[in-house]
N, C-alpha and C positions, 0 to 999 in steps of 0.2 A: 887646347881649350878645356877648361874645367867643366865638368858636367853640370855644376851649379850655375855657371855663368850664363847670362843671356846672350845668345849669339847675335851678331850683326845681320847675318843672312840666314834665311830659312830656305832650304832647297827641297822642293816637293817633286817626287817622282810618282805620278799616277799611272799604274800599270794594269793592263788587262791582256793576258795571253801573248806577251812579248818575251817569253823565256829565251828565245833565240838571240835577242839583242840585249838582254837585261844586264848581264855581267859587264859588258863593255860600257854600257851607260853608267852603272853605279861606280865602276872603277875609275871612269873619267871624271867623276865628281870628287871622289875621295882623293884623287891625285892633284886637285887644284892647288896652285901656288898660294892662293888666298885661303887661309885656314880657319877664319872665324865664322864658322857656319854649323848649322845642324842639318841633318838629312832625314827627311820624313818619307819613308817608303810606304806607299799605299797600294793595296791590291784589291781589285773589284771582283773577287771570286773567280780568278783565272781557272781554266780547266786544263792548262798545260803544266809545265814544271816550274812555273814562276815562283810559287810560294816557297818551295824548297830552296830555290836560289836565293830568295830574299832572306830566309832564315840564316843563311851562312854569314850574314853581316850583323846579326843581332848582338854580338859581343863588342862591336865597335862603339865606343862611348858617344860618337857623333850621330849615331843612327837611332831613329825611332821607327817602329814598325806598326802599321795599322792594317788589319785584314777586315774587309767587309763581311758581315754574316750573310748578306743578300746582295746580289748584283744590282748596282744602281742604274745601269743602263745609260749612264750619262757621263761623258767626259767632264762637263762643267760642274756637275754635282761633286765630282772628285776634286776639282780645283777649289771649290768653295770649302769643302771639308778640310783640305790641306791647309788653306789659309787660316781657317778657324783654329787649327792646331799649331800654327806657326807662332814663334816668339820673336823672330827677327824684325829689324827695321825694314829690311829689304827682302823680297821674295823672288826666287827663281823657280819657275815651273819647268822642270826638265823632263820632257816627254820620254817615255821609256824605250822607244825605238831609235832615238837619236843619241849622239854623244858629243863631247866638247873638247876643245883644246884646253890644256892645263892652265892657260892664262885667262880664260874667259871671265871668271869671277873677279880676278884682280883688276882687269881693264874696266869692266862695266861698273863695278862698285866705286872705283876711283873716279869715274866720270860723274856718277850720281853724287858723290861726296863734294865734288867741285861745282857742280851745276845744281844749286839749291832749288831752283824752280822746275827742274826736270822731274816729271812724274814717273818716267821710265826711260831706260836706255837699252838699245838693242844693237846688235852687230850684224855684219854680213855673214851669210851662211854658205857653206859648201853643200852641194847636192850629192848624195851618196846612194849607190844601188843597194839592193838587199844583201848582196855579197860583200859590201864594203868598198866598192870601187868608186872613187871620186870622179864624177862626170862633169863637173863645172860648178859655177855659182848658181845658187837658187835665185831666180829672177822673179820680180813682181809681174804676174800675168797681165798682159795687155799694156804694160807701161810704155809710154811714148818718150820717156826721158831716162833711159837706162844709165846714163853717166851720172845721174844725181846720186846714186848709191856708191860711187867710186871714191868718195872722200867724206871725212867726218863732217857732221853738222849738228847744230842745236837750233830748233825751230819752235815758233809759237804753235801750240797744239791746236788751237782753233783754226789757224790757217792751214795746218796739215790736214785737218778734217775737210776743210773747204776745197782744197786743191787735189787731194789724193784719196782720203778715206771715204769720200762721198762717191767714189767711182769703183774702188776695189780695196781689198785688204792689203795695204802696203807694208804691213808687218806680218809676213806670211808664216812665220814659225815661232811658236811660243818659246821653244828651247833657246832662242837667241835673245830673250828679253829678261831683264831684271827690273823690278818695279818697286815702288814704295808701298808697303803694306797698308799704311793708313789711308792712302788714296784709293786703293782697291776697296777697302771697307767703306769709305765715304761714298763711292758710287754703287754700293750694294753688290759688289762682286760680279761674277759671271751670271748671265741670264740662263737659268737652268731649263727654260722652255725651248731654247735653241739647241739643235743637235749638231750643226756644222759650223755656224757663223758666230757662235758665242764669243770667240776670241776677238773677232773683228769689232763687234759691238763694245766689248770691254775696253780694247785699246782706244776706241773713239771716245768713250765716256771718260776715261782717264785723261786723254789728250785735251779735252775741253776744259780741264781744270788747271792746266799749266803748260810746260814745255816738253818737247821730246828730244832726246839726245840719241845720236847714231854714231857708231864706230865702224869705219869701213874695213878694218882688219877682219878677215874671215876666221872666226873663233868657234863657230857652231857647225856641226855636221848633221844636216837634215836627211833622214833616211826615207827614200822614196821607193816603195815596194808595190808590186802588182796587186797584192791583196787589198791594200788600202784604196787603190784606184777603183777596183771592182766594187768595193763596199760603197764608195761614194757614188759611183755611177748608178747603182741600184736605187739611190735616193735622189736622183736628178731632180725630180719634181719637188722634193722637200727643199733642196738647196735653192732652187729658183724662188720659191716662196720666201725662204729666209733671206736670200739676197735682197729682195725687194723690201722686206720688213726692216732690215738693218739700214739700207739706203734711206728709206723714208725717215727712220728714227734720227739719223744724223742730220739730214737736210732740215728737219724741223728745228734743230738746235743751232744751226749755223747761218740760216737765213734771217734777215732782219724784217721787221714789220713792213718796211717799204718795198720789200721784194715780193714778187708774185710767187709766193711759196708753193702754191699748188702746181703752177706751171713748171717751176724749177724741179720740184720733186718728181713730176711725171716724166720730164725729159731725162733726168738722171737715172730714174728707175728703168726706163726703157733701154738706155745705153748700157746700164749695168747688167741687165738681163741678157742683152745681146752679147756682151763680153763673156758672160758665163756660158751661154750656148756655144759661142765660138771656141772657148777653151775646151769644153767637153767634146765637141765635134772633133777637134784636132787630137786631143789626148787619147780618145777612145776609138779612133778610126780603125785600128787593128785589134786592140784588146777586147773591145765590146762593140762590134759594129751596129747592133740593134740600138744601143744607147746613143751612138753617134747619129744614127738616122733620126732618132727622136729629137736630138738637138738641131738637126737640119730642119725638121718640121717646125721647131720653135722659131728659128730664124725666118722661115717663110711666113709664119703668122705675124711676126713683127714688121714685115716689110710695109704693110699698109699704114703703119704708124708714122712712117717717114723718118725713122731713126736708122734705117739700114741703107747703106749705099749700094748702088747697083753692082759694083765689083764684089761687095761682100755677099750679095745674093748669088751672083754667078759662082763665086768660090764654093758656096754651100751646095749648089747644084752639082758642081764638078766633084766635090767630095762624095756626094751621094752616088755619083756615077762610078767612082772608084770602088766604093763598097759593093754596089750591085754587080760590078764586073767580077770582083773576087768571089762573090756568092754564086757565080754562074748564072746571072740573070742579064744577059747581053741586051735584051730589048729595053729593060728598065734603064740600063746604063746609057744606051744610045739616046733614049728620050731625055734623060737628065742632062746629057751633053748638049743636046739641041736647046733645051731650056736655058742652060748657062750661056750659050752663044747668043741667044735671042735677047737676053737682058743686058748683055755687055756689048756696047756699040763697037764699031770698027776702030774707033779712036784708041781703044785699048791695045790695039796692035795684034793683028793676025789671030783673032780669037779661036778660029777652028783649029789651027796648028797648036795653039796653046792648050786648048781643051784636050786634044788627043795626047799631047805630051804629058799633061797632068794625069790623064787616065792610066797610061801605061807605065808611068815612072814608078818604080818601086813596087809594082804589083806582082 
């Protein structure tokens, strides 16, 4: 590709302190079978070796480098900066700790070229450990229809918002997405006020303007590492607030005047918050037990709203019991077991035996 030519795709890598993963990320982009792209490497004042790694690519004619003079403190400010610099018709925001199959751009760009009404196309993702071990597919948290993502589809974006995006972010990794730059600009880009859920709101805003295309072939490798889980768990309260904000924003745009919008919004918000608490409770049970206990408290507070089933409440108590037991607090563990047994009726099937099995399993 000539340096004077306008590329079809702009690939944006927003980096902050991911020196450990950066070479593999950039090399997986430069090795793409689709070659009509520019690569914009952004660094948000990293304190590790990131900038020296990025400079190694400065002589590649496909690469443009932008170092911030001051840390922006925001992933989504970096997204917006990258898109302002972009010249391509399509944009791929390739997160700096992930990497890609060499055919990702070829497949996703081809689908966008053929589906003129699709505002974005995304693919299935592998989930990868910090050390690069593939541990399975990246699943949408809390999804009740996992088979949906086993085959390709093109769907109406408004319906996607109504059925899925009003409940959770069903496009869970930006590195798996290629989108139309003009649509991104039309919806005013990513909301920089959000710290964690800006991608969710962005995909929803774009979806409301057209169709969404999906490719079931796993072409993206999402890196899941402990440091990111801890960082998010420390902001559990922030995420809960943002969760509700995004849910309300979407519901207001997909409900009709005939719908009891306030009631729908309240019910969806409660369920979304519950799903968030359950996710954090399960994910952080071992890595950050105090955060998991805060999530249990959140589930207990929601119980009076009527959106928590009795079995969900019982599971929360039993999870708390496991945490207390590991912490050497047997009295609190026993009390939590009794509460779990009391809220779950006999019809659930031998609740006492189940409770003690849950308590001692994997402890």
